[in-house]
C-alpha positions in Angstrom: -24.1 -16.8 -32.1 -23.0 -13.3 -31.2 -23.4 -14.0 -27.5 -21.2 -17.1 -27.8 -18.5 -15.0 -29.5 -18.6 -12.5 -26.7 -18.2 -15.2 -24.1 -15.3 -16.7 -26.0 -13.6 -13.4 -26.2 -14.1 -12.8 -22.5 -12.7 -16.2 -21.6 -9.6 -15.6 -23.8 -9.0 -12.2 -22.1 -9.1 -13.9 -18.6 -6.7 -16.6 -19.7 -4.3 -14.0 -21.1 -4.3 -12.0 -17.9 -3.9 -15.2 -15.9 -0.9 -16.3 -18.0 0.7 -12.9 -17.6 0.3 -13.0 -13.8 1.8 -16.5 -13.6 4.9 -15.6 -15.5 7.9 -15.6 -13.2 9.1 -12.2 -12.2 12.8 -11.4 -13.3 15.3 -11.4 -10.5 17.4 -8.7 -12.3 16.3 -5.4 -13.7 19.0 -3.6 -15.7 17.1 -0.3 -16.5 18.2 2.7 -14.3 15.5 3.8 -11.8 13.7 7.0 -12.9 14.4 9.9 -10.6 10.8 10.8 -10.7 9.6 7.5 -9.4 7.9 7.9 -6.1 9.4 6.0 -3.1 7.4 3.1 -1.8 5.6 3.8 1.6 7.0 2.0 4.5 4.5 -0.6 5.9 3.7 0.8 9.3 2.6 -2.7 10.5 6.1 -4.0 10.5 7.5 -4.6 13.9 11.1 -5.5 14.8 11.4 -8.7 16.8 14.1 -11.2 17.9 13.7 -14.9 18.3 15.0 -16.6 21.4 18.7 -17.2 21.2 20.2 -20.3 19.7 23.3 -22.1 21.0 25.0 -24.4 18.6 26.7 -27.4 20.3 30.5 -27.0 20.8 30.4 -23.2 20.5 30.8 -20.3 23.0 28.2 -18.0 21.4 24.5 -17.4 21.5 22.9 -16.3 18.2 19.9 -14.0 18.1 17.9 -13.9 14.8 16.4 -10.4 14.3 13.7 -9.5 11.8 10.2 -8.2 11.2 6.8 -9.5 12.0 3.8 -8.4 10.0 0.3 -7.8 11.2 -2.6 -8.2 8.8 -5.8 -6.5 9.9 -9.3 -6.3 8.6 -10.6 -3.0 7.1 -13.2 -2.6 9.9 -10.8 -2.1 12.7 -11.2 1.2 14.5 -8.2 2.8 16.2 -8.4 2.6 20.0 -10.7 -0.5 20.0 -9.9 -4.2 20.4 -12.0 -5.2 17.4 -9.5 -6.8 15.0 -8.9 -9.9 12.9 -5.1 -9.9 13.0 -2.9 -12.8 12.2 0.5 -12.5 13.8 3.5 -14.8 13.9 6.4 -13.8 16.2 8.7 -16.6 15.0 11.1 -15.4 12.3 13.3 -18.5 12.0 13.6 -22.3 12.5 16.5 -24.0 14.2 17.6 -27.5 13.4 20.7 -28.3 15.5 23.4 -26.8 13.3 21.3 -24.5 11.0 19.1 -21.5 11.4 16.7 -20.9 8.5 14.1 -18.2 7.8 13.9 -14.7 6.5 15.7 -12.4 8.9 17.5 -9.1 8.5 20.4 -9.7 11.0 22.0 -11.9 13.6 23.3 -10.8 17.0 26.1 -12.7 18.5 26.7 -12.9 22.2 29.5 -14.7 24.0 28.1 -17.0 26.7 30.2 -15.1 29.4 29.1 -11.6 28.3 26.0 -9.5 28.1 27.3 -7.6 25.0 25.9 -8.3 21.6 27.5 -7.7 18.2 25.6 -7.5 14.9 26.6 -9.6 11.9 26.3 -6.7 9.5 25.2 -3.1 9.2 24.0 -3.5 5.7 20.4 -4.1 4.6 20.2 -7.8 3.8 17.9 -10.8 4.1 19.6 -13.8 5.6 17.9 -17.1 4.7 20.2 -19.7 6.3 23.1 -19.8 8.7 24.9 -23.2 8.9 27.6 -24.2 11.4 30.2 -26.4 9.9 30.5 -28.6 13.0 32.5 -31.5 11.4 35.1 -29.0 10.2 35.3 -27.6 13.7 35.7 -31.0 15.3 38.7 -31.8 13.0 40.4 -28.4 12.7 39.1 -26.4 15.7 38.1 -23.7 13.1 34.5 -22.7 13.7 32.9 -21.3 10.6 29.3 -20.3 9.7 28.1 -20.3 6.1 25.2 -18.1 5.0 22.8 -17.8 2.1 22.0 -14.1 1.9 20.2 -11.6 -0.4 22.3 -8.4 -0.2 21.0 -6.1 -3.1 17.7 -5.0 -4.6 18.6 -6.6 -8.0 15.0 -6.4 -9.4 14.6 -2.8 -8.4 11.3 -3.1 -6.5 12.7 -1.2 -3.4 12.9 -4.3 -1.4 15.6 -6.8 -0.5 14.0 -10.1 -0.4 13.7 -13.6 -1.9 12.8 -12.2 -5.3 16.4 -10.9 -5.6 19.7 -12.6 -6.3 20.9 -15.0 -3.5 24.6 -15.0 -2.6 26.9 -17.1 -0.4 28.7 -15.7 2.7 30.9 -17.0 5.5 32.0 -15.8 9.0 33.6 -17.2 12.0 31.3 -18.3 14.9 31.4 -14.9 16.5 30.1 -13.3 13.3 33.4 -11.6 12.7 35.0 -11.6 9.2 31.6 -11.7 7.5 32.6 -12.1 3.8 30.9 -12.6 0.5 32.2 -15.7 -1.4 30.1 -15.7 -4.5 30.6 -12.9 -7.2 28.1 -10.0 -7.5 25.1 -10.5 -9.9 25.5 -14.3 -9.9 22.7 -16.3 -8.4 23.8 -19.0 -5.9 22.5 -22.4 -7.1 23.7 -24.6 -4.3 26.8 -25.3 -2.1 28.3 -28.4 -0.5 30.9 -29.1 2.2 33.7 -31.5 1.2 35.3 -32.5 4.5 38.2 -34.4 3.0 39.4 -31.2 1.4 38.1 -28.7 4.1 36.4 -26.8 1.3 33.0 -25.5 0.4 32.1 -26.1 -3.3 29.4 -24.0 -4.8 27.7 -23.2 -8.1 26.3 -19.9 -9.4 24.5 -18.9 -12.5 25.1 -15.6 -14.5 22.5 -13.9 -16.7 24.9 -13.5 -19.7 22.1 -12.6 -22.2 20.9 -9.9 -19.8 17.2 -10.8 -20.1 16.7 -10.5 -16.3 16.0 -14.2 -15.8 18.2 -17.3 -15.0 17.6 -20.0 -17.6 19.3 -22.6 -19.8 20.9 -19.9 -22.1 22.9 -18.5 -19.2 26.3 -19.6 -17.8 27.0 -21.8 -14.8 30.1 -21.1 -12.8 31.9 -23.4 -10.3 34.0 -22.3 -7.3 35.4 -23.6 -4.1 36.5 -21.8 -0.9 39.4 -23.1 1.3 38.1 -23.1 4.8 41.6 -23.2 6.3 43.0 -20.2 4.5 43.0 -17.0 6.5 40.4 -15.3 4.4 38.5 -18.2 2.9 40.2 -17.9 -0.5 37.8 -18.5 -3.4 39.0 -20.3 -6.5 37.1 -20.9 -9.8 37.4 -24.2 -11.6 36.0 -25.8 -14.7 34.6 -29.4 -14.4 32.8 -29.3 -17.7 35.6 -28.0 -19.9 37.2 -30.8 -22.0 
């Protein structure tokens, strides 16, 4: 009987730990970082790499995605020997005609008649998608790229990655005018191009109860950006208000 009780307690402990680990990590941490907190060590296995350039149909620019590859090695490797069990992927993005997707830290833009390259941003970000609005370009001759971007360490884990808040950005096809469209500290839910209005409509969610998670108790906001305005003016609207 005593043995069965011990086994039951052990199983309960395992289930409790498992449930804790499965709980979704918050995307926002509001507490200030402690000054005594040690900085995380930089992973020395990170290596900068660029994918081969992408040329989107109808444009005059090559786009070079830039990011990190990560090498995983077994613990038995000796420095200076070839004995290793590394798994390496040098691809950091996927390209599907008018969209680049992946996890990369910058894009370099190069005019097809030039050897010079210009970076999209000098800030630490994670770019997840870059979408060329080709149908808008065909009608208006205005060539716009729309991006989903993580631009801040909102969960305070010393990394800017997919575990932080995602935002919406836009630039012209050369990367110039890179501008944030969604408000700070609001998680981008989705966006859609409405060609008849030459607008991007998008939704965000705001953690109004400050619990660090985005859930049914928070507030959804609605916006559109006018693609023909000089600076992609963003306007809030209320489709659910009576």
